[in-house]
C-alpha positions as CSV (number, residue, x, y, z in Angstrom):
1,M,40.3,17.5,-19.7
2,T,37.6,15.9,-17.6
3,A,34.2,13.8,-19.6
4,P,31.5,15.8,-19.3
5,N,28.8,14.6,-17.1
6,P,25.9,12.1,-18.6
7,P,23.1,13.7,-19.3
8,A,20.6,12.9,-16.2
9,P,17.9,10.3,-16.8
10,P,14.5,12.2,-17.9
11,A,11.6,12.3,-15.4
12,Q,9.2,9.9,-15.3
13,P,5.9,11.5,-14.0
14,R,3.8,9.5,-15.3
15,N,5.0,6.1,-15.1
16,P,3.3,4.6,-12.1
17,L,6.4,2.4,-11.5
18,H,9.2,5.1,-11.2
19,G,11.0,5.1,-7.9
20,L,9.9,2.3,-7.1
21,T,12.3,-0.8,-5.8
22,L,11.3,-4.5,-6.6
23,E,10.5,-5.2,-3.0
24,A,8.0,-2.4,-2.7
25,I,6.4,-3.9,-5.9
26,V,6.1,-7.3,-3.8
27,V,5.2,-6.3,-0.6
28,A,2.0,-4.0,-1.8
29,L,1.0,-7.6,-4.0
30,V,1.4,-9.7,-1.2
31,A,-1.2,-7.0,0.9
32,Y,-3.4,-6.8,-1.6
33,F,-3.4,-10.0,-3.0
34,G,-1.9,-12.7,-0.1
35,W,0.1,-14.5,-0.9
36,E,-2.2,-17.4,-1.8
37,E,-3.6,-15.4,-4.9
38,L,-0.6,-14.1,-6.6
39,G,0.1,-17.8,-6.8
40,R,-2.9,-18.2,-8.4
41,R,-2.4,-15.2,-10.6
42,I,0.8,-15.9,-11.4
43,P,1.9,-19.6,-10.9
44,V,5.4,-19.8,-10.3
45,R,7.2,-21.4,-7.3
46,C,8.2,-18.5,-4.9
47,F,4.9,-17.4,-4.8
48,T,3.4,-20.8,-4.5
49,S,5.6,-22.9,-2.6
50,D,7.2,-21.2,0.8
51,P,6.8,-17.9,-0.1
52,S,8.5,-14.7,1.3
53,V,9.8,-11.4,-0.1
54,P,13.8,-12.3,-0.3
55,S,13.6,-16.0,-2.2
56,S,10.8,-14.1,-4.7
57,L,12.7,-11.3,-5.0
58,K,16.2,-13.4,-6.0
59,F,14.0,-15.3,-8.3
60,L,12.5,-12.3,-10.1
61,R,15.9,-10.4,-10.3
62,K,16.7,-13.3,-12.3
63,T,13.4,-14.2,-14.2
64,P,12.4,-10.8,-16.7
65,W,9.2,-12.6,-18.0
66,A,8.3,-13.2,-14.6
67,R,9.4,-9.4,-13.7
68,E,7.2,-8.4,-16.5
69,K,4.6,-10.5,-14.8
70,V,4.7,-8.8,-11.9
71,E,5.3,-4.9,-12.7
72,G,2.2,-5.9,-14.4
73,L,0.0,-7.1,-11.8
74,Y,0.9,-4.2,-10.1
75,L,-0.1,-2.1,-12.6
76,F,-3.9,-3.9,-12.2
77,M,-3.6,-3.8,-9.3
78,L,-3.1,0.1,-8.8
79,R,-6.3,0.2,-11.6
80,E,-8.2,-0.8,-9.2
81,Q,-7.8,0.9,-6.1
82,R,-7.6,3.7,-8.5
83,R,-11.2,2.4,-9.1
84,G,-12.2,1.4,-6.0
85,Q,-11.8,4.7,-5.0
86,A,-13.7,6.8,-7.3
87,R,-16.6,4.2,-6.7
88,R,-16.0,5.5,-2.9
89,D,-15.6,9.6,-4.0
90,A,-19.0,9.0,-5.8
């Protein structure tokens, strides 16, 4: 007798982080803010001292509180981009 398949995870159509990798989030933040501003907003060494995407990913994967800050800043960036787009469309 085989075990039933586990239920599929629920779809998250309204979650802007759903389906994004941590790498995609970090790359988008660096493109939007730059390393210097990112280090000012989230003062961790991986953003302020010889920053790179690989070193940031290594740190963020081990440090839940820093990852939460990065995800929060990413959501803030998305809101800012939407506001800017709405102003241009008006």
